[in-house]
N, C-alpha and C positions, 0 to 999 in steps of 0.2 A: 621598275627598279624599286627594292625593298628596305628604302632607307627611313622609312616608318612602319615593318612587317613588326606584327606583335609578338613578341613573344610573352613565355610565364613570368618572367624577371626580365625588369626594366637593359637597357645595355645602352652604352655609352661610351664614343668610343674619342681616343686621345691618340693627334696626331702631333709628335716630338721628339725629341731626343734623349737618347740616355743615361743619368746620371750613375755614374761607378758607384757611387758612393751611396747613392738611396735616397739622396736630399729631397729631389725635387726633379724634374725630368716627368718621363715617363712611367718610374717607379714611384715616384708620388701621388701622380693621379692615378695608377693604379691601387694605392692603397685609397685613398677618398675614395673609389666608386667605392670600394671593397664596405667600407666603413658604411658609406648611406645604402649598401644591399642593392649594388648596383651593378651588373656585370660587367665590369673590365675589357675592349679589346681595342687594341693598337695598329702606330701605324710608324714603327719608329724612323726618322729623317737623319740622325747625325749620332755616331758612337762618340761620345766622351770617357778619358780617363779623368775620375779629381778625385777630390775626396773635399775636408774639411773643408781645408786650406786653398785651392780653389782649382783653374781644372788645369790640368797641364799638356791636352791635345785633344780635338777634336775633326773627327773625320767623316764628311756626308756620305749618304746612303745617296746613291743612284736616282736619282726623280721616275725613272719606273719601276724601278721595287719599290719608295712610296705607294705609287699610284696601282702597284698593284698586294698591295696590305691594302689601302683603303677599298678596292672592289670588292677582294677576298671576303672582309666583313659584312661590308651592307649589303652585298648580293645573298649573302648565304644566310645570314645573323638576320641585319637591320640594328638598324640602330636608333634610338629616340632623340639625343644629343649627342653633338661631339664638340670638342677642344684642341686647340691649337696651340703649342706652344714652341717653339725653338724649331726655326723651318730654312735659319742657315743661307741661302740662298735663294738667287732671282728664280731660276730653275723650279726649284723646290718648290716656291711660293706660287707660278702660277700655273704650276700643276693639282698642287692642291686646292687652288683657286678653281682650276677645270673640273675635278671629280664632286665637289659641294655642289656646283648648278648640274653637273648630267645628272649624279647619282641622288636628285633632289634631293641633300642632306640640310635640313631645319635644326630648327634647335642647338646655331650654330656660336660657341664661346671662344669668341680670340682674343686670348692674349697676347699682342703684342710684342713680344720680346723681339727688340732693340738697338737697347740700352737697359745695359746694369741698374742696380738701384745705386752702385757709387758713379751710376754717371760714363761709364764705360761703354763707345756706340760695341756692338757686338754682330750686325748684319753690316754691309758697306754700304752708299747711296741708292742703286738702283733697284736693291734688294728690297731699301725701303719702301722708295717708290711702287712698285709692284704688289708691296703689301698693300699701302695705301687704297689703289685703284683695282683693281682684280678680287681681294678675301675680303679687308674688310668691311665692302659692301656689302654683302654678304651675311653678314652678321648679327644675329640676334641682340652682342654685347657685344663690348669690346674692354679692356679692363687695364687702361695703361700707367702706368705708373707715373711720377712725377715729371721725372725725363723723355719718359717715354711719351706724356701728352704737349712735352715742351713740341719735341718735334712736328706733333701732327696741326697741333693748335696755330704754332708759331708765335708763342707768347714766353716770356719769361715766366717763371710758376715757384712765387715767396710766401701767399700770402691766399689766406682763403679766398678770397673775392676774387685772385690769378686759379683757383678748382675750377671755382662755378666758370668762369669765364669759356676756358679751359673746354670741359664742359660742353657748352654750349655750339662756341664752335667748331667744335671736332664733329658734332651728328647734325649740326649742320652741312657743312664740308665734305664729310664723307656717308652719312644719308645712313648711319646704321643705326638699328634701331631704338638702343640705350645705351648708354656711355658710364663707365667708372674709373671715377678717376682714383689711383689708389696715393692716399695719404700716408706710405713710410716711408717714402725717402722723403719726407716733410721734415721739416726743426720744434723740436720742443713740441707746444698741447696740438701743434696740424697732425705730428705722426700718428700713424691709425687713424687719423681721420678721411672717410671717401664721400666724394659727390658721385652721386647721381642725375641722371637727366638723360631723360627719354620723349624732345618736344615740348610735352606742356607740364612732368615733374621733377622739378627741381631738390633734390632731398640732399641733408647731409646728414651721413651715418656716421658715430663713432661708440665707441665698442672702450670696454674701459684697456687701459696701457699697461701694456707684459713687459715686465723688465727685462727682460735677456736680450744675449745676444745671439744666440743660439733659432737664426730667421730663418736659414738656408731655407727655401721651396716654399716659400708662405705663396708667392703668387701666382707656380700652380696651383698649391695647395687650394687657394680659395678659387681662381675660375677651372678646376676641375669639381667641385661643391656646386658652384653653381651647373654646374654641365650635367651633373647626377643628380641635384630637385629637377631639374628641368625634364629628367629623363623620365621622375617621378612621376611628371604629369602638374608639377610644379608651375607656378605661373612668373613672371619672368622677374617682377619684388621680390617677392615673398621669395624665390631662388638665390636673390641675393643676399635677405639678412638671414638665412639659413643661413646659406655657403661662408657668408662674413660670423655671426655665432660660435658658428664648429672652428676657420683658425683661430681665431680670441685664442677657444679651449686648447685649442693643439698646440698655443701657441705656452700654453702655462706647462704645459706637463712634455715641450720641447728637450729634447734628448742631450743631453751631453756626453755630445761622444765627440771622437776624437781632440787634432792640439788646435783646430780654430773654429767654425761656426757651425756648430752642429742640427739637423731637423728639425720641424715641426714633431710633438709627437699625434700619428695620426690615431691612433688605436692605444685615444689616452686613458675609456675607462681601465681598458685588461692591462695599462700600468697601472692607473692607480685598487687593480685591484692585486698589484703582485703579482699576477699568472708568471710563467719564463723564471720566477728568481726556487 
């Protein structure tokens, strides 16, 4: 298969849902890939009707159609890295996991979109079980938020020590190469503090806290930036560090659009220059 076919420009694949408001999902991923000078390809798993105020409707794409999209990209263009986002249901998750193995897709970043930052569960328990046992073990890294890390580790997470313990448990039980437990849903000084664990190195990643309510799509953007850097040949640790720096800067230029939670500023250099005014 051509998963590792070397084109003139690095290629990354996002397997995720479409956000009609443009703040998260496929739209955020493709903008992030483009920022990193990586050609972005996609396999859409579901179509949402949403805006800055929330999600009004979600329609699943048939699993067979998701598979066809992945195969069309990999067999012709090839990909150097891939990421998953909202996979929505058990059938799609299982189908994606099969394609990752069959097509030998490496550098897989799994954003285990199971629970929102506010704690609302987004997929059912059977889909969670399938994600745990079929897809996550194939990942180079997974990027759970606080609530997802609680489900995957079985721990209640309230402190830095809880985050560290959860990362170690997830790594040991789910056999992924690395875990990044995100602190975006934590309170106080832990907001935005992430924990990395790869079986050997346990690291605390901190950046400045950005005071903004416009944070829609930060999780998607982070995982897409990790995938983009992997596609460019960065090692996993460097890819995570660079991705976190990118998201932090994009947050400082978040877009105040709509009546609710706006998205991060993916193209912040252009925003800073005032291009388009």
